[in-house]
mmCIF file as gemmi writes it, N, C-alpha and C atoms, coordinates in Angstrom:
data_model
loop_
_atom_site.group_PDB
_atom_site.id
_atom_site.type_symbol
_atom_site.label_atom_id
_atom_site.label_alt_id
_atom_site.label_comp_id
_atom_site.label_asym_id
_atom_site.label_entity_id
_atom_site.label_seq_id
_atom_site.pdbx_PDB_ins_code
_atom_site.Cartn_x
_atom_site.Cartn_y
_atom_site.Cartn_z
_atom_site.occupancy
_atom_site.B_iso_or_equiv
_atom_site.pdbx_formal_charge
_atom_site.auth_seq_id
_atom_site.auth_asym_id
_atom_site.pdbx_PDB_model_num
ATOM 1 N N . MET Axp A 1 ? 0.862 -1.176 0 1 0 ? 1 A 1
ATOM 2 C CA . MET Axp A 1 ? 0 0 0 1 0 ? 1 A 1
ATOM 3 C C . MET Axp A 1 ? 0.908 1.239 0 1 0 ? 1 A 1
ATOM 4 N N . ASN Axp A 2 ? 0.659 2.092 -0.932 1 0 ? 2 A 1
ATOM 5 C CA . ASN Axp A 2 ? 1.471 3.305 -0.991 1 0 ? 2 A 1
ATOM 6 C C . ASN Axp A 2 ? 0.831 4.419 -0.157 1 0 ? 2 A 1
ATOM 7 N N . ALA Axp A 3 ? 1.513 5.537 -0.06 1 0 ? 3 A 1
ATOM 8 C CA . ALA Axp A 3 ? 1.072 6.627 0.806 1 0 ? 3 A 1
ATOM 9 C C . ALA Axp A 3 ? -0.245 7.246 0.324 1 0 ? 3 A 1
ATOM 10 N N . ALA Axp A 4 ? -0.451 7.311 -0.984 1 0 ? 4 A 1
ATOM 11 C CA . ALA Axp A 4 ? -1.681 7.918 -1.503 1 0 ? 4 A 1
ATOM 12 C C . ALA Axp A 4 ? -2.904 7.073 -1.144 1 0 ? 4 A 1
ATOM 13 N N . LYS Axp A 5 ? -2.777 5.765 -1.254 1 0 ? 5 A 1
ATOM 14 C CA . LYS Axp A 5 ? -3.899 4.889 -0.92 1 0 ? 5 A 1
ATOM 15 C C . LYS Axp A 5 ? -4.166 4.913 0.585 1 0 ? 5 A 1
ATOM 16 N N . ALA Axp A 6 ? -3.103 4.954 1.384 1 0 ? 6 A 1
ATOM 17 C CA . ALA Axp A 6 ? -3.272 5.019 2.834 1 0 ? 6 A 1
ATOM 18 C C . ALA Axp A 6 ? -3.959 6.323 3.232 1 0 ? 6 A 1
ATOM 19 N N . LEU Axp A 7 ? -3.571 7.417 2.61 1 0 ? 7 A 1
ATOM 20 C CA . LEU Axp A 7 ? -4.197 8.702 2.895 1 0 ? 7 A 1
ATOM 21 C C . LEU Axp A 7 ? -5.665 8.704 2.481 1 0 ? 7 A 1
ATOM 22 N N . ARG Axp A 8 ? -5.974 8.087 1.351 1 0 ? 8 A 1
ATOM 23 C CA . ARG Axp A 8 ? -7.357 8.013 0.878 1 0 ? 8 A 1
ATOM 24 C C . ARG Axp A 8 ? -8.216 7.193 1.849 1 0 ? 8 A 1
ATOM 25 N N . VAL Axp A 9 ? -7.679 6.083 2.344 1 0 ? 9 A 1
ATOM 26 C CA . VAL Axp A 9 ? -8.417 5.251 3.288 1 0 ? 9 A 1
ATOM 27 C C . VAL Axp A 9 ? -8.618 5.991 4.61 1 0 ? 9 A 1
ATOM 28 N N . LEU Axp A 10 ? -7.601 6.704 5.077 1 0 ? 10 A 1
ATOM 29 C CA . LEU Axp A 10 ? -7.725 7.48 6.312 1 0 ? 10 A 1
ATOM 30 C C . LEU Axp A 10 ? -8.753 8.603 6.174 1 0 ? 10 A 1
ATOM 31 N N . MET Axp A 11 ? -8.761 9.285 5.054 1 0 ? 11 A 1
ATOM 32 C CA . MET Axp A 11 ? -9.723 10.364 4.846 1 0 ? 11 A 1
ATOM 33 C C . MET Axp A 11 ? -11.151 9.815 4.793 1 0 ? 11 A 1
ATOM 34 N N . PHE Axp A 12 ? -11.329 8.661 4.185 1 0 ? 12 A 1
ATOM 35 C CA . PHE Axp A 12 ? -12.651 8.031 4.149 1 0 ? 12 A 1
ATOM 36 C C . PHE Axp A 12 ? -13.093 7.66 5.567 1 0 ? 12 A 1
ATOM 37 N N . GLY Axp A 13 ? -12.184 7.143 6.369 1 0 ? 13 A 1
ATOM 38 C CA . GLY Axp A 13 ? -12.498 6.805 7.753 1 0 ? 13 A 1
ATOM 39 C C . GLY Axp A 13 ? -12.848 8.034 8.575 1 0 ? 13 A 1
ATOM 40 N N . PHE Axp A 14 ? -12.105 9.121 8.377 1 0 ? 14 A 1
ATOM 41 C CA . PHE Axp A 14 ? -12.408 10.365 9.082 1 0 ? 14 A 1
ATOM 42 C C . PHE Axp A 14 ? -13.769 10.914 8.668 1 0 ? 14 A 1
ATOM 43 N N . LEU Axp A 15 ? -14.115 10.799 7.407 1 0 ? 15 A 1
ATOM 44 C CA . LEU Axp A 15 ? -15.413 11.265 6.934 1 0 ? 15 A 1
ATOM 45 C C . LEU Axp A 15 ? -16.543 10.481 7.586 1 0 ? 15 A 1
ATOM 46 N N . ILE Axp A 16 ? -16.408 9.162 7.643 1 0 ? 16 A 1
ATOM 47 C CA . ILE Axp A 16 ? -17.419 8.328 8.293 1 0 ? 16 A 1
ATOM 48 C C . ILE Axp A 16 ? -17.517 8.677 9.78 1 0 ? 16 A 1
ATOM 49 N N . ALA Axp A 17 ? -16.374 8.909 10.436 1 0 ? 17 A 1
ATOM 50 C CA . ALA Axp A 17 ? -16.373 9.249 11.861 1 0 ? 17 A 1
ATOM 51 C C . ALA Axp A 17 ? -17.058 10.587 12.114 1 0 ? 17 A 1
ATOM 52 N N . VAL Axp A 18 ? -16.799 11.571 11.276 1 0 ? 18 A 1
ATOM 53 C CA . VAL Axp A 18 ? -17.427 12.886 11.441 1 0 ? 18 A 1
ATOM 54 C C . VAL Axp A 18 ? -18.932 12.787 11.233 1 0 ? 18 A 1
ATOM 55 N N . LEU Axp A 19 ? -19.371 12.025 10.258 1 0 ? 19 A 1
ATOM 56 C CA . LEU Axp A 19 ? -20.81 11.851 10.034 1 0 ? 19 A 1
ATOM 57 C C . LEU Axp A 19 ? -21.465 11.141 11.218 1 0 ? 19 A 1
ATOM 58 N N . ALA Axp A 20 ? -20.803 10.121 11.742 1 0 ? 20 A 1
ATOM 59 C CA . ALA Axp A 20 ? -21.365 9.374 12.874 1 0 ? 20 A 1
ATOM 60 C C . ALA Axp A 20 ? -21.458 10.254 14.11 1 0 ? 20 A 1
ATOM 61 N N . ILE Axp A 21 ? -20.436 11.034 14.385 1 0 ? 21 A 1
ATOM 62 C CA . ILE Axp A 21 ? -20.46 11.916 15.553 1 0 ? 21 A 1
ATOM 63 C C . ILE Axp A 21 ? -21.475 13.034 15.347 1 0 ? 21 A 1
ATOM 64 N N . GLY Axp A 22 ? -21.64 13.504 14.131 1 0 ? 22 A 1
ATOM 65 C CA . GLY Axp A 22 ? -22.616 14.547 13.851 1 0 ? 22 A 1
ATOM 66 C C . GLY Axp A 22 ? -24.043 14.073 14 1 0 ? 22 A 1
ATOM 67 N N . LEU Axp A 23 ? -24.325 12.806 13.703 1 0 ? 23 A 1
ATOM 68 C CA . LEU Axp A 23 ? -25.678 12.274 13.811 1 0 ? 23 A 1
ATOM 69 C C . LEU Axp A 23 ? -26.011 11.773 15.207 1 0 ? 23 A 1
ATOM 70 N N . LEU Axp A 24 ? -25.017 11.632 16.064 1 0 ? 24 A 1
ATOM 71 C CA . LEU Axp A 24 ? -25.239 11.077 17.39 1 0 ? 24 A 1
ATOM 72 C C . LEU Axp A 24 ? -26.254 11.861 18.221 1 0 ? 24 A 1
ATOM 73 N N . PRO Axp A 25 ? -26.223 13.199 18.28 1 0 ? 25 A 1
ATOM 74 C CA . PRO Axp A 25 ? -27.24 13.904 19.082 1 0 ? 25 A 1
ATOM 75 C C . PRO Axp A 25 ? -28.667 13.658 18.593 1 0 ? 25 A 1
ATOM 76 N N . PHE Axp A 26 ? -28.86 13.564 17.299 1 0 ? 26 A 1
ATOM 77 C CA . PHE Axp A 26 ? -30.199 13.303 16.773 1 0 ? 26 A 1
ATOM 78 C C . PHE Axp A 26 ? -30.672 11.906 17.139 1 0 ? 26 A 1
ATOM 79 N N . LEU Axp A 27 ? -29.755 10.933 17.127 1 0 ? 27 A 1
ATOM 80 C CA . LEU Axp A 27 ? -30.124 9.575 17.504 1 0 ? 27 A 1
ATOM 81 C C . LEU Axp A 27 ? -30.445 9.484 18.988 1 0 ? 27 A 1
ATOM 82 N N . VAL Axp A 28 ? -29.728 10.227 19.82 1 0 ? 28 A 1
ATOM 83 C CA . VAL Axp A 28 ? -30.001 10.225 21.257 1 0 ? 28 A 1
ATOM 84 C C . VAL Axp A 28 ? -31.373 10.831 21.53 1 0 ? 28 A 1
ATOM 85 N N . ILE Axp A 29 ? -31.69 11.945 20.888 1 0 ? 29 A 1
ATOM 86 C CA . ILE Axp A 29 ? -32.996 12.58 21.094 1 0 ? 29 A 1
ATOM 87 C C . ILE Axp A 29 ? -34.114 11.67 20.606 1 0 ? 29 A 1
ATOM 88 N N . TYR Axp A 30 ? -33.909 11.007 19.471 1 0 ? 30 A 1
ATOM 89 C CA . TYR Axp A 30 ? -34.919 10.072 18.972 1 0 ? 30 A 1
ATOM 90 C C . TYR Axp A 30 ? -35.115 8.918 19.949 1 0 ? 30 A 1
ATOM 91 N N . ASN Axp A 31 ? -34.019 8.415 20.5 1 0 ? 31 A 1
ATOM 92 C CA . ASN Axp A 31 ? -34.108 7.314 21.456 1 0 ? 31 A 1
ATOM 93 C C . ASN Axp A 31 ? -34.844 7.752 22.714 1 0 ? 31 A 1
ATOM 94 N N . TRP Axp A 32 ? -34.569 8.959 23.22 1 0 ? 32 A 1
ATOM 95 C CA . TRP Axp A 32 ? -35.267 9.459 24.401 1 0 ? 32 A 1
ATOM 96 C C . TRP Axp A 32 ? -36.748 9.653 24.132 1 0 ? 32 A 1
ATOM 97 N N . SER Axp A 33 ? -37.095 10.116 22.95 1 0 ? 33 A 1
ATOM 98 C CA . SER Axp A 33 ? -38.513 10.308 22.646 1 0 ? 33 A 1
ATOM 99 C C . SER Axp A 33 ? -39.243 8.975 22.583 1 0 ? 33 A 1
ATOM 100 N N . GLU Axp A 34 ? -38.577 7.949 22.09 1 0 ? 34 A 1
ATOM 101 C CA . GLU Axp A 34 ? -39.174 6.614 22.091 1 0 ? 34 A 1
ATOM 102 C C . GLU Axp A 34 ? -39.281 6.072 23.514 1 0 ? 34 A 1
ATOM 103 N N . LEU Axp A 35 ? -38.278 6.349 24.334 1 0 ? 35 A 1
ATOM 104 C CA . LEU Axp A 35 ? -38.25 5.84 25.703 1 0 ? 35 A 1
ATOM 105 C C . LEU Axp A 35 ? -39.366 6.438 26.54 1 0 ? 35 A 1
ATOM 106 N N . TYR Axp A 36 ? -39.619 7.727 26.392 1 0 ? 36 A 1
ATOM 107 C CA . TYR Axp A 36 ? -40.635 8.402 27.185 1 0 ? 36 A 1
ATOM 108 C C . TYR Axp A 36 ? -41.996 8.459 26.494 1 0 ? 36 A 1
ATOM 109 N N . GLY Axp A 37 ? -42.114 7.858 25.333 1 0 ? 37 A 1
ATOM 110 C CA . GLY Axp A 37 ? -43.396 7.806 24.648 1 0 ? 37 A 1
ATOM 111 C C . GLY Axp A 37 ? -43.81 9.095 24.002 1 0 ? 37 A 1
ATOM 112 N N . LEU Axp A 38 ? -42.871 9.984 23.728 1 0 ? 38 A 1
ATOM 113 C CA . LEU Axp A 38 ? -43.225 11.275 23.131 1 0 ? 38 A 1
ATOM 114 C C . LEU Axp A 38 ? -43.546 11.161 21.647 1 0 ? 38 A 1
ATOM 115 N N . SER Axp A 39 ? -43.154 10.074 21.017 1 0 ? 39 A 1
ATOM 116 C CA . SER Axp A 39 ? -43.44 9.93 19.588 1 0 ? 39 A 1
ATOM 117 C C . SER Axp A 39 ? -44.904 9.576 19.341 1 0 ? 39 A 1
ATOM 118 N N . GLU Axp A 40 ? -45.621 9.165 20.406 1 0 ? 40 A 1
ATOM 119 C CA . GLU Axp A 40 ? -47.023 8.79 20.253 1 0 ? 40 A 1
ATOM 120 C C . GLU Axp A 40 ? -47.966 9.937 20.58 1 0 ? 40 A 1
ATOM 121 N N . VAL Axp A 41 ? -47.413 11.098 20.914 1 0 ? 41 A 1
ATOM 122 C CA . VAL Axp A 41 ? -48.224 12.272 21.225 1 0 ? 41 A 1
ATOM 123 C C . VAL Axp A 41 ? -48.842 12.802 19.94 1 0 ? 41 A 1
ATOM 124 N N . ASP Axp A 42 ? -50.064 13.322 20.037 1 0 ? 42 A 1
ATOM 125 C CA . ASP Axp A 42 ? -50.733 13.89 18.868 1 0 ? 42 A 1
ATOM 126 C C . ASP Axp A 42 ? -49.903 15.039 18.311 1 0 ? 42 A 1
ATOM 127 N N . ASN Axp A 43 ? -49.6 14.96 17.053 1 0 ? 43 A 1
ATOM 128 C CA . ASN Axp A 43 ? -48.728 15.941 16.417 1 0 ? 43 A 1
ATOM 129 C C . ASN Axp A 43 ? -49.553 16.921 15.58 1 0 ? 43 A 1
ATOM 130 N N . SER Axp A 44 ? -50.625 17.458 16.166 1 0 ? 44 A 1
ATOM 131 C CA . SER Axp A 44 ? -51.516 18.327 15.398 1 0 ? 44 A 1
ATOM 132 C C . SER Axp A 44 ? -50.988 19.756 15.266 1 0 ? 44 A 1
ATOM 133 N N . TYR Axp A 45 ? -49.888 20.075 15.93 1 0 ? 45 A 1
ATOM 134 C CA . TYR Axp A 45 ? -49.355 21.433 15.874 1 0 ? 45 A 1
ATOM 135 C C . TYR Axp A 45 ? -48.159 21.55 14.939 1 0 ? 45 A 1
ATOM 136 N N . SER Axp A 46 ? -47.868 20.521 14.188 1 0 ? 46 A 1
ATOM 137 C CA . SER Axp A 46 ? -46.724 20.592 13.282 1 0 ? 46 A 1
ATOM 138 C C . SER Axp A 46 ? -47.092 21.388 12.027 1 0 ? 46 A 1
ATOM 139 N N . PRO Axp A 47 ? -46.118 22.002 11.397 1 0 ? 47 A 1
ATOM 140 C CA . PRO Axp A 47 ? -46.395 22.765 10.171 1 0 ? 47 A 1
ATOM 141 C C . PRO Axp A 47 ? -46.956 21.892 9.05 1 0 ? 47 A 1
ATOM 142 N N . LEU Axp A 48 ? -46.524 20.644 8.989 1 0 ? 48 A 1
ATOM 143 C CA . LEU Axp A 48 ? -47.022 19.758 7.946 1 0 ? 48 A 1
ATOM 144 C C . LEU Axp A 48 ? -48.514 19.493 8.112 1 0 ? 48 A 1
ATOM 145 N N . THR Axp A 49 ? -48.947 19.256 9.344 1 0 ? 49 A 1
ATOM 146 C CA . THR Axp A 49 ? -50.37 19.035 9.603 1 0 ? 49 A 1
ATOM 147 C C . THR Axp A 49 ? -51.179 20.289 9.294 1 0 ? 49 A 1
ATOM 148 N N . PHE Axp A 50 ? -50.641 21.444 9.643 1 0 ? 50 A 1
ATOM 149 C CA . PHE Axp A 50 ? -51.321 22.702 9.346 1 0 ? 50 A 1
ATOM 150 C C . PHE Axp A 50 ? -51.499 22.876 7.837 1 0 ? 50 A 1
ATOM 151 N N . LEU Axp A 51 ? -50.447 22.585 7.072 1 0 ? 51 A 1
ATOM 152 C CA . LEU Axp A 51 ? -50.547 22.727 5.622 1 0 ? 51 A 1
ATOM 153 C C . LEU Axp A 51 ? -51.515 21.722 5.018 1 0 ? 51 A 1
ATOM 154 N N . GLN Axp A 52 ? -51.569 20.507 5.563 1 0 ? 52 A 1
ATOM 155 C CA . GLN Axp A 52 ? -52.499 19.523 5.051 1 0 ? 52 A 1
ATOM 156 C C . GLN Axp A 52 ? -53.94 19.98 5.278 1 0 ? 52 A 1
ATOM 157 N N . LYS Axp A 53 ? -54.212 20.576 6.449 1 0 ? 53 A 1
ATOM 158 C CA . LYS Axp A 53 ? -55.553 21.071 6.722 1 0 ? 53 A 1
ATOM 159 C C . LYS Axp A 53 ? -55.868 22.299 5.871 1 0 ? 53 A 1
ATOM 160 N N . TYR Axp A 54 ? -54.851 23.113 5.634 1 0 ? 54 A 1
ATOM 161 C CA . TYR Axp A 54 ? -55.034 24.347 4.867 1 0 ? 54 A 1
ATOM 162 C C . TYR Axp A 54 ? -55.295 24.068 3.386 1 0 ? 54 A 1
ATOM 163 N N . MET Axp A 55 ? -54.679 23.041 2.833 1 0 ? 55 A 1
ATOM 164 C CA . MET Axp A 55 ? -54.797 22.741 1.413 1 0 ? 55 A 1
ATOM 165 C C . MET Axp A 55 ? -56.065 21.992 1.055 1 0 ? 55 A 1
ATOM 166 N N . LYS Axp A 56 ? -56.796 21.479 2.031 1 0 ? 56 A 1
ATOM 167 C CA . LYS Axp A 56 ? -58.026 20.728 1.715 1 0 ? 56 A 1
ATOM 168 C C . LYS Axp A 56 ? -59.133 21.632 1.288 1 0 ? 56 A 1
């Protein structure tokens, strides 16, 4: 393995690591919402629901 291939593999690994660390807070919040049952709450105040009612 030459230096260019090693550098390419390291950069790919760093990219995957940065993406994983960047998504971690969103996964934690999603897990907490599932744990406390917040995902089953009526979501009638979301902008998407408002637009669906508005467009009918």
